[in-house]
C-alpha positions as a Python dict, from the first residue, in 0.01 Angstrom:
ca = {
    (1, 'M'): (0, 0, 0),
    (2, 'S'): (-291, 24, -192),
    (3, 'S'): (-565, 297, -139),
    (4, 'D'): (-854, 53, -68),
    (5, 'S'): (-676, -24, 285),
    (6, 'P'): (-834, 168, 551),
    (7, 'P'): (-721, 505, 703),
    (8, 'P'): (-445, 409, 1014),
    (9, 'S'): (-645, 486, 1380),
    (10, 'Y'): (-449, 843, 1428),
    (11, 'S'): (-609, 999, 1122),
    (12, 'P'): (-958, 1164, 1165),
    (13, 'P'): (-1238, 1001, 1002),
    (14, 'R'): (-1285, 1093, 621),
    (15, 'P'): (-1656, 1281, 587),
    (16, 'P'): (-1894, 1080, 326),
    (17, 'P'): (-1834, 1149, -63),
    (18, 'P'): (-2085, 1455, -134),
    (19, 'Y'): (-2436, 1362, -275),
    (20, 'E'): (-2518, 1331, -642),
    (21, 'S'): (-2795, 1322, -799),
    (22, 'P'): (-2885, 1063, -1061),
    (23, 'E'): (-2869, 1220, -1387),
    (24, 'P'): (-2993, 1073, -1703),
    (25, 'K'): (-2675, 903, -1892),
    (26, 'T'): (-2627, 1081, -2264),
    (27, 'E'): (-2320, 952, -2472),
    (28, 'K'): (-2173, 1327, -2376),
    (29, 'S'): (-2166, 1221, -1963),
    (30, 'L'): (-2056, 881, -2050),
    (31, 'E'): (-1736, 1006, -2220),
    (32, 'M'): (-1686, 1259, -1924),
    (33, 'A'): (-1731, 1000, -1693),
    (34, 'D'): (-1449, 795, -1868),
    (35, 'N'): (-1206, 1082, -1864),
    (36, 'E'): (-1255, 1159, -1516),
    (37, 'K'): (-1147, 751, -1460),
    (38, 'N'): (-862, 782, -1681),
    (39, 'E'): (-770, 1128, -1518),
    (40, 'K'): (-795, 986, -1183),
    (41, 'R'): (-559, 669, -1274),
    (42, 'E'): (-310, 867, -1432),
    (43, 'S'): (-261, 1100, -1132),
    (44, 'S'): (-225, 787, -917),
    (45, 'I'): (77, 673, -1131),
    (46, 'R'): (386, 768, -934),
    (47, 'I'): (693, 808, -1132),
    (48, 'G'): (1023, 796, -881),
    (49, 'P'): (1365, 1020, -937),
    (50, 'A'): (1577, 938, -1214),
    (51, 'P'): (1888, 797, -1096),
    (52, 'F'): (2169, 921, -931),
    (53, 'V'): (2460, 917, -1165),
    (54, 'P'): (2800, 1065, -1107),
    (55, 'L'): (2969, 1302, -1344),
    (56, 'S'): (3277, 1123, -1389),
    (57, 'A'): (3063, 838, -1516),
    (58, 'Q'): (2873, 1032, -1795),
    (59, 'P'): (3004, 1054, -2125),
    (60, 'S'): (3277, 1378, -2199),
    (61, 'A'): (3009, 1474, -2487),
    (62, 'F'): (2992, 1830, -2315),
    (63, 'M'): (3351, 1872, -2175),
    (64, 'H'): (3580, 2064, -2358),
    (65, 'P'): (3957, 1976, -2398),
    (66, 'P'): (4221, 2090, -2248),
    (67, 'S'): (4364, 2437, -2393),
    (68, 'Q'): (4727, 2367, -2538),
    (69, 'S'): (4793, 2723, -2400),
    (70, 'S'): (4943, 2760, -2042),
    (71, 'T'): (4910, 3083, -1850),
    (72, 'L'): (5255, 3270, -1745),
    (73, 'V'): (5243, 3410, -1358),
    (74, 'I'): (5466, 3666, -1300),
    (75, 'V'): (5537, 3658, -882),
    (76, 'H'): (5766, 3952, -754),
    (77, 'P'): (5911, 3948, -410),
    (78, 'V'): (5743, 4205, -159),
    (79, 'K'): (6037, 4364, 5),
    (80, 'E'): (6082, 4559, 320),
    (81, 'A'): (6045, 4965, 298),
    (82, 'A'): (6201, 5171, 413),
    (83, 'T'): (5986, 5442, 544),
    (84, 'S'): (5606, 5433, 654),
    (85, 'A'): (5564, 5728, 403),
    (86, 'P'): (5406, 5686, 34),
    (87, 'Y'): (5735, 5697, -208),
    (88, 'Q'): (5803, 5692, -587),
    (89, 'T'): (5849, 5304, -721),
    (90, 'F'): (5810, 5087, -992),
    (91, 'C'): (5532, 4859, -1029),
    (92, 'P'): (5577, 4518, -1192),
    (93, 'K'): (5245, 4426, -1266),
    (94, 'C'): (5125, 4748, -1443),
    (95, 'Q'): (5474, 4843, -1578),
    (96, 'M'): (5437, 5184, -1467),
    (97, 'P'): (5582, 5441, -1207),
    (98, 'I'): (5406, 5498, -920),
    (99, 'T'): (5362, 5631, -539),
    (100, 'T'): (5252, 5396, -328),
    (101, 'R'): (4913, 5368, -165),
    (102, 'Q'): (4932, 5262, 212),
    (103, 'H'): (4775, 5055, 440),
    (104, 'Y'): (4774, 5034, 811),
    (105, 'V'): (4779, 4695, 1009),
    (106, 'T'): (4793, 4582, 1365),
    (107, 'G'): (5078, 4434, 1416),
    (108, 'T'): (5398, 4277, 1684),
    (109, 'F'): (5444, 4663, 1816),
    (110, 'T'): (5038, 4712, 1833),
    (111, 'W'): (4984, 4457, 2059),
    (112, 'I'): (5322, 4511, 2300),
    (113, 'L'): (5216, 4881, 2358),
    (114, 'V'): (4830, 4716, 2458),
    (115, 'V'): (4957, 4494, 2683),
    (116, 'V'): (5224, 4686, 2849),
    (117, 'I'): (4952, 5004, 2906),
    (118, 'L'): (4726, 4724, 3026),
    (119, 'I'): (4938, 4660, 3300),
    (120, 'F'): (4979, 5032, 3401),
    (121, 'F'): (4662, 5178, 3312),
    (122, 'F'): (4370, 4941, 3155),
    (123, 'P'): (4124, 5236, 3036),
    (124, 'L'): (4374, 5368, 2785),
    (125, 'A'): (4491, 5003, 2659),
    (126, 'F'): (4251, 5057, 2309),
    (127, 'V'): (4443, 5335, 2198),
    (128, 'P'): (4787, 5176, 2022),
    (129, 'F'): (4460, 5056, 1783),
    (130, 'C'): (4333, 5403, 1702),
    (131, 'L'): (4695, 5537, 1627),
    (132, 'D'): (4841, 5462, 1285),
    (133, 'S'): (5185, 5546, 1385),
    (134, 'C'): (5170, 5243, 1656),
    (135, 'K'): (5100, 5001, 1322),
    (136, 'D'): (5238, 4840, 1043),
    (137, 'V'): (5241, 4958, 701),
    (138, 'Q'): (5186, 4794, 397),
    (139, 'H'): (5272, 4951, 52),
    (140, 'Y'): (5011, 4879, -228),
    (141, 'C'): (5010, 4995, -613),
    (142, 'P'): (4711, 5251, -627),
    (143, 'K'): (4628, 5094, -986),
    (144, 'C'): (4626, 4717, -952),
    (145, 'S'): (4632, 4691, -567),
    (146, 'T'): (4963, 4462, -586),
    (147, 'P'): (5157, 4431, -253),
    (148, 'L'): (5469, 4597, -320),
    (149, 'S'): (5616, 4661, 30),
    (150, 'Y'): (5599, 4648, 392),
    (151, 'R'): (5712, 4842, 686),
    (152, 'R'): (5685, 4677, 1027),
    (153, 'K'): (5736, 4864, 1366),
    (154, 'F'): (5893, 4588, 1562),
    (155, 'F'): (6036, 4217, 1515),
}
């Protein structure tokens, strides 16, 4: 598209250029006119975006070589707790004796109670969600938050 073509019919007409009074031509005004022409020419030149190059195709100059050291991950099983109350145990991650921290979670027993109460007296069906004695218990280490054991009320 060239800039000399008329605008499309849906665009509003352009206002006429402002009136310029004729000035005597001096060497300084001629230089300024040349500068303005160059600026207009430079601003009309459009440079497109750089072509897309996927990361896999780029050279690996900035990539680090894989390290030779490996990370050892110790996985310990989460066991069934004998009680819902906090108890003394040994944390395998901290390597310290601790007293567990409890976290109550809605479990199967809670949902069974909700359904039973819903059938007989529906306004109180939310009560099992409010009572910790109706929920499952998860025991965590208070220092590193590692799950240590769980206690399910039902199933």
